[in-house]
N, C-alpha and C positions, 0 to 999 in steps of 0.2 A: 735248673734246679727248676721247676712251671709254679708261674705265678698260681694257677689252680689249684697247688694245697698249700698256699699260704690263708694262714687263716684272719678275717676281715678285721681291721683295727677295733671295731665297736667290739668284736669278739675276744680280742685278746685282752681291751680293757675288763673284760667282762671278770674275764682270767686272772687276771693281775687286781684286781678287785675281792676277788675272791677270796684268793690267798693271805691278800691282807686283810683278813677278816679271821680268814682261819691262824693267821699270827696272833693276833689280836686274842681270837676265842681261846688258845692256849697260852699266854700272859693271865687269861683272868681266871683260868683252873687255876693256875699252880698260884695265883696271890703274893702277899708282900714277901720275900726273901732274903735272909741275910746278904750283905755287900757282895761277898763275893757267887753269892749263888745267880745276884742278880747279873754280875757281869756277864758271867757263863749266857745267863739268858737273857743274852738282847734279839733284839729280833733278827739282826740275819742266824746266830744261831738257831734259834726257836727257825727258822727258816731251811735249816740245812737238814734238822731233824723231820721236820714235818716231810724233806722234799725227799730222806730215805724210807720215809714209809708210806713214800707215792701219795701225800697233803692228805693222810687218815688222821684226824687228830685224838683221837682217844689213844692210837696206838701209838703218834711222837712224844706226846704226854708222860706215858708209859714209859717210854726209851727215854725221856729226856730226864726222867726221876731216878729210874736206874743208873744214871750218869752221875746225876747228884753228889746219890747216896757211892758210887763207886769213887768218886773225887774227892767226898768228906772221910772215906776211907785209906784211899790209897793214899791223897794227899799229893800228886804228880807236877803239881807247880812247886814243891818245896825238896824234889829231887836235886841234887847239885854236884858239881862233875868229882869228887873227890867219892861220892858216892858208888859212881857208877867208873870212874876212871882205869880198871882196870881191865873192863870191858870194853874200852875203846882200845885200847894199848894198840892192837895189831890196824885200827882202821876196817873194820867190818860192817860198819857201815857211820857214818858221817853225813855233816852237813857242809856241803859243795863251798868253794869261795867262789861258783858264777850259778848267776840265776838261769832260766832262761827266756825265749823271745820275748815273754808278758812281764817279766819280774819277779816271777813264783819261786820260792826255793826249793832247792833241788836236795834232796839224799842220795848217795853214793849207798850202796851197800856191796860188799864184797862175801858171799859167802864163805868162799874156801878159805877166810881170814878170821872164821869161827876159835876163838881160842879158850873159851869155859864151855863149862858141862851144864851148871845151874841156869835149869830154866828161868827157874825166879828173878835171878841177877840178867838175864838175856833182857825178858819182858822189862822187866826195870829200865835197862838203858835204852834202851824201845821207847818207852814211852818219854823217857828222855830227851829225845831225837824228834818225837813230834813234838812235843812241848817248846824246845828251842827251834825247832821250822817255823811252824804257828808264831812265834814271837817277831820271825824275822822274814814275815809276808806283809808285802807293802799295801798301803792303806784301802786299795783300788781289788786287792785280790782273798781269796779265801782256800785257794787249792794250791797243793802240790806236787811235784814230780818225782818220781824213784829211776834210780836206772841201779839196774842191778848188774853186775858184772860177777860175767859167769865163768873167770878165767880160774884155770886151775883145780875146778868143782870137780869132785867125787861126793857121794850117794853119803860117806861118812859125816861132810861137814852140813847137813842138814839132819832135823830133827822134827820128825810128822807135830810132836806134842809142840814146839818149840811155834813151829810156822803154824800149828791150829790156836795156839794164842795168841797170837801176832794178826793172825785174822779176826780174831773175838773183839781183843780191844780196837782195831782201827774199825773194825765196822760196827759193833758197838758203844764206841764212844768219842771217835772223830768221824761220824760220821760226813760223806761229804767234802774232807780235806785232802784225797788222793784224788788227783785229775788226771795220771798217767805211771803206769809202772811199766818200763821197756826191760824188759827180759832181754838182756846182752848176749849174743851167740850163747847159748846152751848148748851143751854138747848133747848127744846121741842116748845118754844113762840118764839123763833130765828127762828122757819118756817114760821114767820107771817110776820116777817119783812124783810128776805134773797128776797121772790123774787120783794119787793121795790127796792131793791137794784140791781140786780144784771142787770135793764135798764142801770145804772148809769157806767156801769165795762167795756169796751173794751174787745173783745174775751180774748187778749193775757191775761188781769189782769185776768181775770175769771178763766183762767188756772193757773192761781200761787198761788190760792188759796186754798187752805188743811185743812181738818177739821179734826183733831184731838183728839181722848178719850183718857182718861185713862184706862177705861175700855175694849179699842179693840185695841191688840194686835197686828194688822197688821199695824193701821193707828198710834201710840208709835214707832214705827219704823223711821217714819219722823224725830222726834226726835233726836232720835237715831242714825240718821245716815247725821245729820247736827250737834249736837253739842256735846260736851265733855258734860258726864250725870252729872259732879263733878262741874263743872261747870255753868252747868244749873240751874234756880232755882228752890226751891222746891215744888214748887205752880202748876211748870207746868212737875211736876214727875221726880225735877234733886236732884241733894243732896245741893245744894246752897242753905241754911240757910239766908243765908244776906235778910234782907230786906231794902226797900225802904225809907229813913232817907231824909224829903226835904231840912233839915242843909247840910246835906254834899253833896247831890245833887246840891244844892244854889253855893256852894263852886265851884264843878267841872264845872258849865256851865259859870261862871265870870269868871274864868280863861281860858274855852275855846273861852268867848269874847275878850279878851286880843288878842288872835291871828286871831282869823275874818278876820282883816283890815288888815292885814298882806297878807293876801290869795289874796286881789288884787288891790296890790304891786308890781308883780312880775306874771309873768308866773308862776302857780301852778293847776294843776291838776292828781284826780288819776292816771289815767290811760293816758300816750300823748306821751310816746316815742317809735319811730318808733318799735322795738322788742313786744314792749308791744300791741302795737293797731295790728301790722296782726295779733299777738298770740289771739287774743279777734274778729280777722275776720277771723281767721279762726277756732276757735270754733264754730264762728254764722252760718259758711257754712255747719260744721258738723250736727248743729242742725238742720240745711234746711228740711231733708230727713223727720222731723216726722211733716210737715206741716199744724200744728198749724202760724208757723212763716212765711209761705210763700200763705199760703192758708187763710189767715182771709176773713172772709167772708164781703166782703164791706156793702151787701144788708139787715144785721142785724142779721143773722140768730143767733138765739138764741142754744150756746151751741151742739157744735159734739163733745160729747163726753163725757157726764152729769159724766161722775162714775170719771176723774180725778178733780173734784172738788168736789164730796160726797166721799171723802175717807174714813171715818169713815162711810161708808156705813150703818151700824145699825139705827145709830140715829133720822139719817137727809139725810132722801129722800124728800129732796125741791121739792113741787109743780111747777115747772115752766111754768105750766099754769095759775097760781094764779096771777091776778094783774101787770096788763100795766104798770105803775107806771113810765108814762114818763113826769110827772108832773113840771108845773112851770119852765118848759125849762130847760134844765141843763146849765145852764149859767151863774152864777152869782155868784160865787165867790166871797163871801165880798163884792157884791154890788160895794163897795165904792173904793174901790182901786185897783181892777183886773177886767176889762171887756175887757177881751181878751178873743179869739176865738181860741182857737188853741186845737188840740184834738190828745191825743199821743199815738193814734193807730186810729183803721178806721171808729168809731164810734163813735158819743155823746150821751152816754149812750142812745140807740136807737131812737136819736129823729132824725129830716130830713136831717142830715150833709150831705148826701150823694148826695144829688141833689142839690146842692150847688159844692159838691167839684168835681162834674162829668161837671157841668157849668163851673166854673174856670178851668180843665183840656179842655174841649173844645176851652176856651178862648184861654188857652198858647197854643194850638197847634197853633191856626189861626195865632197865633203873633210871632209862628216859624216860618211857612210858610211864 
């Protein structure tokens, strides 16, 4: 990287101070909050919502308020193992017993082990896994890694509705919590499903999806850079031969459930000291030059940089022109408990949310004047 592309130290400091000012502005707009909500609205949490909205204060506030509303109704922190044990039985999603090289939590997902048909219950289990993964993040980390194993995959294993609602929950209520999603060895048949999924993913989220194939050395380097191969499960090309055991896993989750209430009775966040927050925001500054963060195309421009998604270039050359798949409106999140409208980035799965946002922004400007 040329030194010419780096911002002067004074400019970086200005950007950092501006971000800290915007975090304070969000807190001032939100005002005093009940204990649980104030814990959720830590400086680090607010910065994630601001990053998801490209540091647009009013959009971040709107998004955060809708998450607060969703959490007050859905109560994700109150879900317990007994509520989701049936969903977990086959190991279709679980928190691994290893972490990546940065100490980040890893969620393993196996679509072929889908064992239920209720969208509501599947989303509930996904939310439980997200809450558990976040609780187990180290103090200096705020993002997790997903490993998605396509062994024995067939199209009958995946529902567009569940995928849509999963993307909705992730992007709108857990913004900036996903670092990377590894799609490990997806078969050719997945090409038919991918175009239907992509419209539900924001530009930023799509760029976090990496395709990895065991017969492609270049794509396998992604795993080698992320993980200690002695810890990584053998099904992903690592040397760890331990297999998922539902009985052992259930005990782990029950122990974690005992810890969950403590997180909501005192200020406990994964990244919230001034030093860590400044470090995190400085890193965000250094990433700005990559143009994907700062220039999310709110008009729904599909894939500037298709290659960043198709790392395993040989096997999946996804036909991006196939399938609009804007079906059913991208907003139902289990329909029963979580009817919230907030987007963790700049598009709602290619639905016409930009028009509504532009209208809202115009109203906001008018009110400010």
